[in-house]
N, C-alpha and C positions, 0 to 999 in steps of 0.2 A: 675445382671442386669447392663446394660451399664450406664455410667454417664449421668445424665439428665433424665433417665427413672423415671416415677412417683413413682415406687416401690423401687428405689435405696435406700439402707440403711435401709429398713424396714424389721423387723423380720417377717417371714412367716413360718407357720408350714410345716414340710416336709410331704411326703406322709405317712410315718409310724406314725407320730404324728397325722395327720388328721384321720387316721384309728382308732387310740387310742381314739381320742376325740369323734368320731362317736360311738364307742363301749360304752364309758362312758355316752354319751347322751342317747343311747338306753337303757342302764341299769337304768339310772335315770328315763326315761319314764316308764319302766316296774315296777320300785319300786312305782312310783306315781300311776300307773294303779291299783295296788292291785289285779292283776290277779293271782299271785302265780303260781300254777301248770297249770292253764288254758292257759298259754302261748303256750301250745302244740296244742290247738284247733284253727285250721286255716281253710280257705276255701279250701286249697289244700288237706286236709285229711277229707273233708266232702263230702258225696255223694249228688249231686245236687237234687236227688229225695228222699232223706232220706232212712230209713231202713224199712218202713212199706211195707207190702205186698199188701195193699189195694190201687188200682189204684187211687181212689179218694183222699186218703191221700198223695200219691205220687205227684199228681198234685198240691195239696195245698202246700206241702213242696217246690216244685220247684218254685212256685210263691213267697213264702217267701224267698227262697234262692236268687233269682234274685233281690228282693227288698233289701235284706241285703247287697248284693254286691254293688248295686247302692248307698245305704246309706253310706257304708264305703268309697266309692269314693268321695262322697259329702254329708256330714251330714247336713240335713235340717229338721226341725220339729221333730216329734216324730215317732218312729217305735215301734209298739206294737205287740209282738209275743205271741200267745195264744195256749196252747196245754198241753196234759197230760204229766206226768213225763216220761222221756226217749224218747220223740218225736224228740228231737234235737234242741229245742229252745235256750238252754243255749249255745250249740256249735255255733249256728248262732251268738248269742250276743258276745261271746268271739272272734269269727272270725272277727267280725267288729272291736273290740278293738285291736286285734293283727295286723290287716291290717293298722289301723290308726297309731299305734306305729311304724310299719315298715317304714312308710313314714314321721316319725318325729313329729307326732302330739300327744298331751296329751289326755288321756282318763282316767276316773275314773270308775272302775268296783266294784260293791258291791251287795251282796245279801241283800235283805231288812231286814230279821231277824237279820243278823250280823250288819247292819248299825244301827239299833235301839239299839242293845246291846252296840255298841261303843259309841253312843250318851249318853246312860245312864251312862256308865263308865266314860265319860268325866266330869261328875259332881264331881267325886272323887278328893280330893286334890292331890292324888298320880298320877293322869293322866298326861301323857307326853304332851298332847295337850289339851288346854281348850275347853270347849263345844262350845263356840261361834266360835272359829277358825275352829273347825272340821265341824260344821254345815255350816259355810260359804263356806268352801272348797267344800263340797258336793253340796250345793245349786247352786254355781256358776261355777262348773266344765265345761270346754269348751265342753266336751261330757261326759254325765253321762249315765252309763248302770246300771239299777236296775233289778237285777235278782230275781225271785221268789216273785213278789209282790202278797200279799194275803196269804203267808205262815207264816206271823208274827202273834204274839199274838195280838188280837184286843182289846187293852185297850184304854181308852179315851186319855191317853197321846200319845200312838203310833199313833192313828188316827189323833191327832192334829199335830204331827210332820210331818207325811206323807202329810197331807193337806197343811201345810206351804211349804214344799219342792216342791210338785207338782204344787201348785198354783204359786209359784215364777217362776219356770221354764216355766210354761204355759204362764204366762203374759209376760215374756221376750223372749218367743219363743226360748229357748235354746235347742240345739240338745240333744235328750234323747232317749234311747232304754229301753224298759220295757218288761220283760218276766213274764208270769203268767200262772198258771194252772186253775185259776178261770174264768169261763165264764163271759163275760162282763155284761150280764144281771143279774148276781148275785152280782155285786159290788155295793158299796154305790153310791148314786146318783151323788155326787160331783166328785168322782173319775171317774165314768163311763162317765160323761159329758166331762171331760178333755181328757180321753183316746180315745173317739170316735169323737171328734170334727173334721169334715172333712176338715176344713181349715188348721189344723196343723198336724193332726195325720193320719198315715197309720196303719191299723189293719189287721193282718194276722192270721187266725185260722189254725194252722198247723195240728192239729188233734183234732176232736171234742171230747168232754167228752163222754165216752161210756154211752149209755142209757140202760135201762132194756130190750130194744128191739134189742140189738146187741150182743146176746150171740151165741155161736156156736150151730148149729143144730136146731132141733125143740123144741118148748116149750110146756107148757100145752095147751090143746085144739086142738092139732094136732097129737094125737096118731094114727089116721087112715091114715093120710098123710104119716106117717113114713113107712107104708107098701106099698105105691104106688111107685113102682120102675119100671124100664124098664123090669126086669125079671118077674114081676107079671102082666104085661100088655099083654093081648091076642089080638094081631093084626091079628090072623088067624081065625077070627070068621067064622066057616064053614057055618053057617046058613045065612050069608050075600050074597047078589048078588055079582058077580065078581067085578063090578065097585066099589062098596062100600068097599069090602075087599081090593082091590088094593089101594084105597084112604087111608084106615086105615093103611096099611103097609107103604105107602109112608110118611105119617105124623109121624108115629113112627120113621122112619129112620131120618127124618128131625129133630125131637126133640132130638134124641140121638146124632146126629152130633152137634147140638147146645150146648148140655150139655158138650160135649168134648171140644168145643172151642167157648164160647159165644161171638158172634159178632152181632151187629145190633139188630133188633127187630123180635120177632116171635109172631104173633097174631093167636090164635087158636079159631075158631068160630064153633059153633055147638049146637044142642039141649041139654037139660039137660040129663046127663047120657051117652053122646056119647064117653067120655074118655078124654076130654080136660083137666079137673082138674088133672086126673091121670097122664097125660103126663107132665103137669106143675110141679106137685109134684115130679115126677121122675127126672126131671131136677135138682130140688133142692137137692134131695137125692144123685144124682150122684156127684154134687159139694161138698156136705158135706163129702162124702166118700173120695173125693180127697183133703180134708182139704182146700177147697176154700170157699170164702164167697158167700152167696146167701140170699136174704130176700124174704120170701113168705108171702104175705098179702092178706086177703080177703077184698075187697074194702069197703063194708058197715061197717065192724068191724073197719077198719082203720079210717074211718071218725068218728065213735063213739068215738074211743080212742083219736082222735085229739081234738074233742069237750071237752072230759073229762079233758084234760090238762089245761083248763082254771080254773078248780076248785082249790081253795087254798090247798086242801088235796092231789092234784096230786103229785106223786113222781118223775115225769119227766116233764120237761117244754115243752111247745108247740114247741119252736124252736128246741130243741133236737130231738123230735120225727119227726118233719117235715123234718129237714135237714137230719136225718138218712135215711128216706125213699127216699128223692130226690137224695142223693149222693151215695147210696149203689152201690157197683161194679156190682151186678146183682140183678135186681128187678123182682119179679114175682107177677103180679096183677091178682088175681083170682076174677071171677064174676064181671067183668067190665060191668056197665050198670044196675046192680041190686040195686045201691044206690039211695037214694032220690034225686030228681032233683032240690033241692033248689039252689038258686044263690051261696050261700056260698060253697056248696059241689062241684058245677061245677067249681067254681073258684079254689078251692084247687086242684082238680084233674088236671085241665088245667096247673096249676103251676108245678105240678110234671111231667106231660107228656112233657111240653114245655122245662123244664130244662134238662130232660134226652135226649130229641130230639136234642137240641142245643149242648149238651155235648157228644152226640153219645155214651151213656152208654147202655150196653146190657139190654134188657127188654123183658119179656114174658107177654103176656096179654091173658086171656081167657074171652070169652063173648058168650052169646047166642043171642046177638043183631046182626042185620045186620048193616053194616057200615052206611047205610042211617038213622038208628035210633040213631046214636051217633052224638053229637054236631060236626059240621063241623070243628071248629078249632082243635079238637082232631082227628077226622076221617081222615082229610087231612094228618096228620102226620103218621097215621097207613098206609096210602096208598102210602107213598113215597117209590117207588121201590128201590131207592138207599140205603135205610136203613132197610126197613121193608118187611117181608114176611108174607102175610095173607093167612092162610090155613083154608078152610072150610071143616070140618070133616063131611062126608056124612052119617056116621053110625047113626042109631036110638038109642034111649035109651035102653041100654043093660038090664036094670032092668025090662023093660016091655016085654022082650022076654024070655020066659021060656026055649027056646032051647039053649040060649047062654051059652057057657062054659067059658065065660070070667072070669078072676080072679080079676077083679077090685074091690076094696073095696069102699063102699059108702062114701060120704063126711062126715067128722066129724063135731062135734059141733063147733060153732064159738065163741071162747072166747077171743082170742088174735090176734092182727094184724100181728104177725109173729116174727120170730127169725132169726138172721143171725150171721155169724162168725165175730169176732172182728179183724181178721187178716187184 
């Protein structure tokens, strides 16, 4: 520097020294972060839509991914990621940590069971760090990431420590990321209240907890629907007038095309026994054979099962069942209009229909009602020609016609609201 320059005579690190200092700072931040081998988990090697084959889960994951990237850029409040093991929530949390470290900011990452083990060990005289110092480091970390909340042993001591930790960070609004496999409604009241506070917390369910209604293929009560395939459907009923036979063949081809590539809505109208349930079940069978998800439910039975979830003995929660039906990639609603017309039933069905309408999720509906007999808020969605195709099947009840050579099997007993793939 020339004589008189403010930096004249001052020692400055050279480019090589600065690079060394940066590396040392990065290593120090990584040691502090406690990430270990998770330093390999970044946004760059994370699929924005996750690895689930379920479109609904892909959409959920993408929302969580975008929220995580925004949080990594500017950590504010709490970010809560909920999902089953293997859904990608830990990768998202680690990616946030690695992004912050890359830009020179400290992060402390810890799985909750390990954290509690370390806190217990800190009481030992041989511990390298006293309990108070360790607890204070975690409690006041500039950004704390708590992985696997709910996986810890739930002793009174563990509950007390977690309550102290969460309460401190909540009251001081310290940036925190929490991942858990436990549905929020199954958490203790105090924990749930903090994690779901809309003023501070963003909650993203990446993948819902699988319910007993989300298994692959058909379940008990649908033995007859298993036989209802496109191969066993007789659309060439020779005893029918030509116009009815043509109508039946056209709807058969429409249903088959829908099964190959489900898009929009298909509403099948017709009298009892005309074949609408057979075609709807054939769509489900076609998707199952292709290893693709589909959920077939009989409307009155679904509402009965939904009511039963309010019982303390229920093995599935109301939210699990209702969300599973609302968000399934392909939903088949059989016997629409046969349910009781109570305000509660109307409200629940409207919520399902409206959600799927707004989300443009593929849906099949069978009904023997005319659209004039269906509540207008629902029928107006059925009539939206941009989304829905309404097909009136003209064929009469094949069971009342002794000349029919149709192979359709009568509808089975109704005992379960449906089964679907977990893909």
